[in-house]
C-alpha positions in Angstrom: -51.6 38.7 -21.1 -51.5 42.5 -22.6 -47.8 43.6 -22.6 -48.2 46.8 -20.7 -49.1 45.1 -17.7 -46.3 42.5 -18.1 -43.4 44.4 -17.1 -45.1 45.3 -13.9 -46.2 42.1 -13.2 -42.8 40.8 -13.3 -41.2 43.6 -11.4 -43.6 43.2 -8.9 -43.2 39.4 -8.0 -39.4 40.5 -8.1 -39.8 42.7 -5.4 -42.0 40.8 -3.3 -39.3 37.6 -3.8 -41.5 35.6 -5.6 -40.2 33.2 -7.8 -42.1 30.6 -10.0 -42.0 27.3 -9.1 -39.1 25.3 -11.4 -39.2 21.6 -12.7 -37.1 19.4 -10.5 -34.2 18.2 -13.2 -34.3 14.5 -14.2 -31.4 12.9 -11.5 -30.3 10.1 -14.4 -29.6 6.8 -13.5 -28.0 6.9 -10.0 -24.9 4.6 -9.6 -24.9 1.7 -7.6 -22.7 0.7 -4.6 -19.3 -1.8 -5.6 -20.7 -5.3 -4.9 -19.5 -6.8 -1.6 -16.8 -9.3 -3.9 -15.4 -5.9 -5.4 -13.1 -5.6 -2.0 -9.8 -7.0 -2.0 -9.4 -10.4 -1.6 -6.4 -11.8 -0.1 -4.9 -15.1 -2.5 -2.7 -17.6 -0.1 0.5 -18.5 -2.6 0.8 -22.1 -3.6 3.9 -23.9 -4.5 3.2 -22.5 -8.1 4.1 -19.2 -6.6 7.1 -20.0 -5.5 8.2 -21.9 -8.3 7.0 -18.9 -10.8 9.1 -16.4 -8.1 12.4 -18.6 -8.8 12.4 -17.3 -12.1 12.5 -13.9 -11.2 10.7 -10.9 -12.7 8.2 -9.8 -10.3 8.1 -7.7 -7.3 7.5 -8.3 -3.6 6.2 -6.5 -0.9 7.9 -7.6 2.8 5.5 -6.0 5.9 8.0 -5.6 8.7 8.4 -7.6 11.6 6.3 -7.9 14.8 5.9 -4.6 16.9 5.1 -3.4 19.9 2.0 -1.4 19.7 1.9 -0.7 23.3 4.6 2.6 21.9 3.2 4.6 19.1 5.4 6.6 17.2 5.9 10.1 18.7 3.8 12.1 15.8 4.7 14.8 15.3 8.1 14.8 16.5 9.4 11.2 15.1 13.1 11.6 14.7 14.7 9.2 11.7 17.7 9.1 14.1 16.2 8.2 17.3 15.1 4.7 17.2 13.0 5.5 20.5 10.6 8.1 19.0 9.2 5.1 16.8 7.1 2.4 17.2 9.5 -0.2 17.9 10.8 -4.3 16.8 10.1 -6.9 18.9 12.4 -9.4 19.6 10.5 -12.0 17.8 9.5 -9.6 15.1 13.4 -9.8 14.4 13.2 -13.5 14.7 10.1 -13.8 12.7 12.2 -11.5 9.7 14.9 -13.3 10.2 12.9 -16.3 9.6 11.6 -15.1 6.2 14.3 -14.1 4.6 16.2 -17.8 5.6 13.0 -19.0 3.8 13.7 -17.4 0.7 17.2 -18.4 0.6 15.6 -22.0 1.0 13.1 -21.4 -1.4 15.8 -20.3 -3.7 14.5 -17.1 -4.6 16.5 -15.1 -5.8 16.5 -10.8 -4.8 17.9 -8.6 -6.3 17.3 -4.8 -5.0 16.0 -3.9 -2.1 14.2 -0.7 -1.5 13.7 0.1 2.4 11.4 2.6 4.3 13.5 5.0 6.7 11.7 4.0 9.8 14.0 1.6 12.3 11.7 -0.6 12.7 11.6 -1.4 8.8 15.2 -1.4 8.7 16.0 -3.8 11.3 13.9 -5.8 9.8 16.0 -6.0 6.5 19.3 -6.6 8.7 17.7 -9.3 10.1 16.2 -10.8 7.1 19.1 -9.8 4.4 22.2 -9.6 6.6 25.5 -8.0 4.6 22.8 -7.6 1.6 22.8 -4.0 0.3 19.7 -2.4 0.1 18.6 1.1 -0.2 17.0 3.2 2.6 14.1 5.4 0.7 12.4 8.1 2.3 9.2 7.4 -0.2 8.5 4.3 1.0 7.8 6.4 4.7 5.3 5.1 6.6 1.9 6.8 5.3 -0.7 6.5 8.5 -0.3 10.1 10.2 0.1 11.7 6.8 -2.0 14.3 5.2 -3.1 13.6 1.3 -0.6 15.8 0.0 2.3 14.1 2.0 1.2 10.6 1.2 1.0 11.3 -2.6 4.9 10.9 -3.7 4.6 7.9 -1.1 2.4 6.1 -2.8 3.2 7.3 -6.6 6.8 5.8 -5.8 5.3 2.4 -4.4 3.7 2.2 -7.6 6.6 2.8 -9.4 8.8 0.3 -8.1 5.3 -2.5 -8.2 5.1 -1.8 -11.6 8.3 -1.5 -13.3 9.5 -4.4 -15.3 12.4 -6.6 -13.1 15.2 -8.2 -15.5 18.0 -10.2 -14.6 16.1 -13.1 -13.6 15.8 -11.8 -9.9 13.0 -10.3 -7.7 12.6 -6.8 -6.6 12.1 -6.0 -2.9 10.1 -3.4 -0.9 9.9 -3.5 3.0 8.0 -1.0 4.5 4.5 -0.3 5.9 0.7 -1.9 5.8 -0.7 1.5 5.3 1.3 2.2 2.4 -0.6 -1.2 0.6 -3.7 0.0 2.0 -3.3 3.5 0.6 -2.3 2.2 -2.8 -4.4 -1.4 -3.7 -6.8 -1.3 -0.1 -4.5 -4.0 1.3 -3.7 -4.3 4.9 -1.0 -6.9 5.1 -0.4 -8.7 8.4 3.2 -8.3 9.5 6.0 -9.9 8.2 3.6 -11.3 5.1 5.3 -11.1 1.8 3.2 -9.5 -0.9 3.8 -10.8 -4.3 2.9 -8.7 -7.5 3.7 -8.9 -11.2 4.7 -5.8 -12.9 3.3 -4.7 -16.1 5.0 -1.4 -16.5 4.1 1.9 -17.0 2.1 2.0 -13.6 0.0 -0.9 -13.6 0.7 -4.3 -11.9 -1.2 -7.6 -11.1 -1.8 -8.5 -7.2 -0.7 -12.4 -7.5 -0.6 -13.6 -4.0 0.5 -13.0 -0.3 2.8 -15.7 2.1 1.8 -14.9 5.7 4.9 -16.0 7.9 2.8 -19.4 9.5 2.9 -20.3 5.6 6.3 -20.8 4.9 6.9 -24.0 6.5 4.2 -25.6 4.2 5.6 -23.9 0.8 9.1 -25.4 1.8 7.8 -28.9 2.1 
C-alpha cells in the first residue's frame, strides 16, 4: 500500500474501534493436579515408634481431649480468662487426656518442655494428663479455625518452629493444641486426644512419623 494512504487508513480503524485480529498465545504445558495419593496419609504408630520415642529427640503434638461440640466458641467475644465463652472439655475428655498422660509415663517416654494453647480445653487437658508438671501457655498456639490468614500466620510459624527445632537432652518436646492448626500447617486434622509424632530436622523442616489415637495405647503397651 502507498505510504501516503497507509496513515489515513490506520487512523480510520482506530477511530471506529477496529483492531486487527490477535493470534492466541501458546499457553504452554498445563500443570496437572496432584494425584489423590499425594494427599496427607495418616500412619499408625507401632511398638518400634514407642522404642524410638524412649530415646528422645522428637516433637509431639497432642490434640486436646473430647469436647462438647454443641457449645461452640463464642466468636468473636472469646475471653481467654472465661471458660464459659469457649467450647468446653467434657468429663470424658478430661479422663481420656489423663489416660494419654498415664500411657506416656507407662511407656517410659520422656517429656521435656510442654507448650500449650491458651484456650481452656487445652489447659485443662494438660493439667489432667500431666498433673504437677510445668508447662508454658503460648498465645501463638491459639486455635486457628476462626482466624484470618494474617492472624494465622504467626501461629503457623510458631508451630513450625516448635516442631522443627532440635530437641536435646534425651527428651521429647510436647505441644498441646488444636486440630485446625495442624490442618493449616500440613493438611492433617487429627481427632481429639490423638498424639502426633514428628522428627525435627531444623531450619523449619520436620518429618511426620506416626499418630497414636487414644484407643491404640492399650495395644502399644502390651
